[in-house]
C-alpha positions as CSV (number, residue, x, y, z in Angstrom):
1,M,-46.4,-16.6,61.5
2,S,-48.8,-14.4,59.7
3,S,-46.0,-11.9,58.9
4,L,-43.7,-14.6,57.6
5,F,-46.4,-16.1,55.5
6,T,-47.3,-12.7,54.0
7,S,-43.6,-12.0,53.1
8,A,-43.3,-15.4,51.5
9,A,-46.4,-14.9,49.5
10,I,-45.2,-11.5,48.2
11,V,-41.9,-13.0,47.1
12,A,-43.7,-15.8,45.3
13,A,-46.1,-13.4,43.6
14,L,-43.2,-11.3,42.4
15,L,-41.4,-14.3,40.9
16,F,-44.5,-15.0,38.8
17,L,-45.3,-11.5,37.7
18,P,-45.2,-11.1,33.9
19,G,-41.7,-10.1,32.7
20,S,-40.0,-11.2,36.0
21,A,-37.4,-13.9,36.0
22,S,-35.0,-15.6,38.4
23,A,-31.3,-14.9,38.1
24,A,-30.9,-18.4,36.5
25,D,-33.4,-17.5,33.8
26,A,-32.0,-14.0,33.1
27,P,-30.7,-13.6,29.5
28,R,-27.0,-14.0,29.4
29,K,-24.6,-11.8,27.3
30,A,-23.2,-13.6,24.3
31,P,-19.6,-14.5,24.7
32,A,-17.1,-12.3,22.7
33,D,-16.1,-13.7,19.3
34,P,-12.5,-15.1,19.7
35,A,-11.6,-13.9,16.2
36,L,-12.6,-10.3,17.2
37,I,-10.6,-10.5,20.4
38,E,-7.6,-11.6,18.3
39,L,-8.2,-8.9,15.8
40,Q,-8.3,-6.3,18.5
41,R,-5.0,-7.6,20.0
42,A,-3.4,-7.5,16.5
43,Y,-4.7,-4.0,15.9
44,E,-3.3,-2.6,19.1
45,S,0.1,-4.2,18.5
46,A,0.3,-3.1,14.9
47,T,-0.7,0.5,15.6
48,R,1.6,0.7,18.5
49,E,4.6,-0.5,16.5
50,A,3.6,1.7,13.5
51,K,4.0,4.9,15.6
52,V,7.6,4.2,16.2
53,G,9.7,5.8,13.4
54,D,8.8,5.9,9.7
55,S,9.6,2.3,8.6
56,L,7.0,0.7,6.3
57,D,7.5,-2.7,8.0
58,N,4.0,-2.6,9.5
59,A,2.3,-1.3,6.4
60,Y,1.0,-4.6,5.0
61,E,-0.2,-5.7,8.4
62,L,-2.2,-2.5,8.8
63,L,-3.8,-3.0,5.4
64,S,-4.6,-6.6,6.2
65,L,-6.1,-5.6,9.5
66,A,-8.3,-2.9,7.9
67,D,-9.5,-5.3,5.2
68,T,-10.2,-8.1,7.7
69,A,-12.0,-5.8,10.1
70,Q,-14.3,-4.7,7.3
71,Q,-15.1,-8.3,6.7
72,Y,-16.0,-8.7,10.4
73,K,-17.9,-5.4,10.3
74,A,-15.6,-4.1,13.1
75,T,-15.8,-0.5,11.9
76,Q,-13.7,1.0,14.7
77,I,-10.8,-1.3,14.0
78,A,-11.1,-0.8,10.2
79,T,-11.1,3.0,10.6
80,G,-8.3,3.0,13.1
81,A,-6.0,0.7,11.0
82,G,-6.7,2.8,7.9
83,A,-5.8,6.0,9.8
84,A,-2.6,4.5,11.3
85,F,-1.6,3.3,7.8
86,A,-2.2,6.8,6.3
87,D,-0.2,8.4,9.1
88,L,2.7,6.0,8.5
89,V,2.7,6.7,4.8
90,R,2.8,10.5,5.4
91,R,5.7,10.1,7.8
92,A,7.5,7.8,5.3
93,T,6.9,10.4,2.5
94,A,8.3,13.3,4.5
95,S,11.4,11.2,5.5
96,A,12.0,10.2,1.9
97,L,11.8,13.8,0.7
98,K,14.4,15.2,3.1
99,P,17.5,16.6,1.4
100,G,20.1,13.9,1.1
101,A,17.7,11.1,1.9
102,A,18.8,7.8,0.3
103,A,15.4,6.0,0.6
104,A,13.3,8.0,-1.9
105,H,13.5,5.5,-4.7
106,D,12.9,2.5,-2.4
107,T,10.0,4.3,-0.7
108,L,8.4,5.0,-4.1
109,D,8.7,1.4,-5.1
110,Q,7.1,0.3,-1.9
111,F,4.2,2.8,-2.4
112,V,3.6,1.4,-5.9
113,D,3.3,-2.1,-4.4
114,L,1.2,-1.0,-1.5
115,R,-1.1,0.9,-3.8
116,S,-2.1,-2.3,-5.6
117,A,-2.6,-4.0,-2.3
118,A,-4.8,-1.2,-0.9
119,Y,-7.7,-1.9,-3.2
120,S,-10.2,-2.4,-0.3
121,V,-9.0,0.4,2.0
122,P,-10.0,3.9,0.7
123,A,-8.1,5.8,3.5
124,A,-4.9,4.0,2.5
125,Q,-5.4,4.8,-1.2
126,G,-5.7,8.5,-0.6
127,A,-2.5,8.7,1.5
128,L,-0.6,6.6,-1.0
129,D,-1.7,8.7,-3.9
130,D,-0.5,11.9,-2.2
131,G,2.8,10.2,-1.5
132,L,3.2,9.0,-5.0
133,R,2.5,12.4,-6.5
134,A,5.2,13.9,-4.3
135,L,7.8,11.1,-4.9
136,F,7.6,10.6,-8.7
137,P,9.1,14.0,-9.6
138,A,11.6,13.9,-6.7
139,V,12.9,10.5,-7.7
140,A,13.0,11.5,-11.4
141,G,15.2,14.4,-10.4
142,L,17.6,12.0,-8.6
143,V,17.8,9.8,-11.6
144,E,18.5,12.6,-14.0
145,R,21.3,13.8,-11.7
146,K,22.8,10.3,-11.8
147,I,22.6,10.3,-15.6
148,A,24.5,13.6,-15.7
149,A,27.2,12.3,-13.4
150,A,27.6,8.9,-15.2
151,A,31.0,8.8,-17.0
152,T,30.4,6.2,-19.8
153,F,27.7,5.6,-22.4
154,E,26.8,2.3,-20.8
155,D,26.4,3.8,-17.4
156,K,24.2,6.7,-18.7
157,L,22.0,4.2,-20.7
158,A,21.6,1.9,-17.6
159,V,20.4,4.8,-15.4
160,T,18.2,6.2,-18.2
161,G,16.4,2.8,-18.1
162,D,15.4,3.7,-14.5
163,L,13.2,6.5,-16.0
164,A,11.4,3.9,-18.1
165,M,10.7,1.8,-15.1
166,L,9.4,4.8,-13.2
167,Q,7.2,5.6,-16.2
168,A,5.8,2.1,-16.1
169,S,5.1,2.4,-12.4
170,A,3.2,5.7,-13.0
171,I,1.1,4.0,-15.6
172,Q,0.4,1.1,-13.2
173,V,-0.9,3.4,-10.5
174,K,-2.8,5.4,-13.0
175,M,-1.0,8.8,-12.8
176,P,-0.9,9.9,-16.4
177,A,0.7,13.3,-15.8
178,A,3.7,11.7,-14.0
179,A,3.9,9.0,-16.7
180,K,4.0,11.7,-19.4
181,D,6.8,13.7,-17.7
182,L,8.8,10.5,-17.1
183,G,8.4,9.4,-20.7
184,A,9.6,12.8,-21.9
185,A,12.6,12.6,-19.6
186,F,13.4,9.1,-20.9
187,D,13.1,10.2,-24.5
188,S,15.3,13.2,-23.9
189,G,18.0,11.0,-22.3
190,I,17.9,8.5,-25.3
191,E,18.1,11.4,-27.8
192,S,21.1,12.8,-26.0
193,L,22.8,9.4,-26.1
194,R,22.0,9.1,-29.8
195,K,23.7,12.4,-30.5
196,S,26.8,11.2,-28.7
197,L,27.1,8.5,-31.3
198,E,28.2,11.1,-33.9
199,S,31.6,11.3,-32.3
200,E,32.2,7.5,-32.2
201,D,33.8,5.2,-34.7
202,G,31.9,2.7,-36.8
203,E,32.2,-0.4,-34.6
204,M,31.4,1.4,-31.3
205,R,28.7,3.4,-32.9
206,A,27.0,0.3,-34.2
207,R,27.2,-1.4,-30.8
208,H,25.8,1.6,-29.0
209,A,23.1,2.2,-31.5
210,A,22.0,-1.4,-31.0
211,A,22.0,-0.9,-27.3
212,L,19.7,2.2,-27.7
213,G,17.3,0.1,-29.8
214,D,17.2,-2.6,-27.1
215,A,16.5,0.0,-24.4
216,L,13.6,1.4,-26.4
217,Q,12.2,-2.1,-26.9
218,V,12.5,-2.9,-23.2
219,R,10.8,0.3,-22.3
220,D,7.9,-0.6,-24.6
221,E,7.6,-4.0,-23.0
222,H,7.5,-2.4,-19.5
223,L,4.8,0.0,-20.5
224,K,2.7,-2.7,-22.1
225,D,3.0,-4.9,-19.0
226,A,2.1,-1.9,-16.7
227,A,-1.0,-1.1,-18.8
228,A,-2.1,-4.7,-18.5
229,N,-1.7,-4.7,-14.7
230,T,-3.0,-1.3,-13.5
231,I,-4.2,-1.0,-9.9
232,D,-7.8,-1.4,-11.1
233,I,-7.1,-4.6,-12.9
234,I,-5.2,-6.0,-10.0
235,A,-8.1,-5.1,-7.7
236,Q,-10.5,-7.0,-9.9
237,R,-8.3,-10.0,-9.8
238,M,-8.0,-9.9,-6.0
239,Q,-11.7,-9.4,-5.6
240,A,-12.3,-12.4,-7.8
241,S,-10.1,-14.6,-5.6
242,P,-12.0,-15.5,-2.5
243,G,-10.0,-15.5,0.7
244,E,-7.2,-13.2,-0.6
245,G,-6.3,-10.2,1.5
246,P,-4.7,-6.9,0.4
247,S,-1.3,-8.3,0.1
248,G,-2.4,-11.0,-2.3
249,R,-2.0,-13.7,0.4
250,Q,-4.6,-15.8,2.1
251,T,-6.4,-13.6,4.6
252,T,-5.6,-14.5,8.3
253,L,-5.9,-12.6,11.5
254,P,-2.4,-11.2,12.1
255,K,-0.7,-12.2,15.3
256,D,1.9,-10.3,17.2
């Protein structure tokens, strides 16, 4: 009896020692945030899919994930999504630059759109800028070859207009060197077409001269619009619109 009493007394004393607590009173680990669980699931799915091929289908989802993770202070997910995006952009750039590749122009257009959307993800911005610097001259060369191969005045003028659109895109993403080169190529194409008018008769010459004037006016409008909607200006607008994510849509946790 004495031994049992002593053991019971020791246990009771331990229970009431400072800092000691019963299992029921022990601090419990806070339950995981369901939003973070969903964010992790979406991140794993998006990065897994992005590793397959060089399609940019997952690009916007990765941007949205990186932006949302930053809002939740989920640094590891934000960094991982940004790195996956950058890797995808590098692979898409390399694919677009392969000899005979047909997707260079489309890839460039997507990069311009993504560059505006990537206002909150620095890792994505750097990768896109590298891709844009490589693609602008490559696509300009493709357009110039199309101009040379075009058979009629109208066809040559239509393709020359693509150089004006590329120049506007370069202005929008704030690449002045590319914009200058593209502007010079457009001006050279217009001047070549203007010289071709010397061999035309009066009615056709007047019609073609008017078309050249229209092309110059359209180019000026594109450049003005691009200057009013640069990536910096778009970023300011998005930051001033609460709840909007990198794609300009309402921020939500992506689901697979």
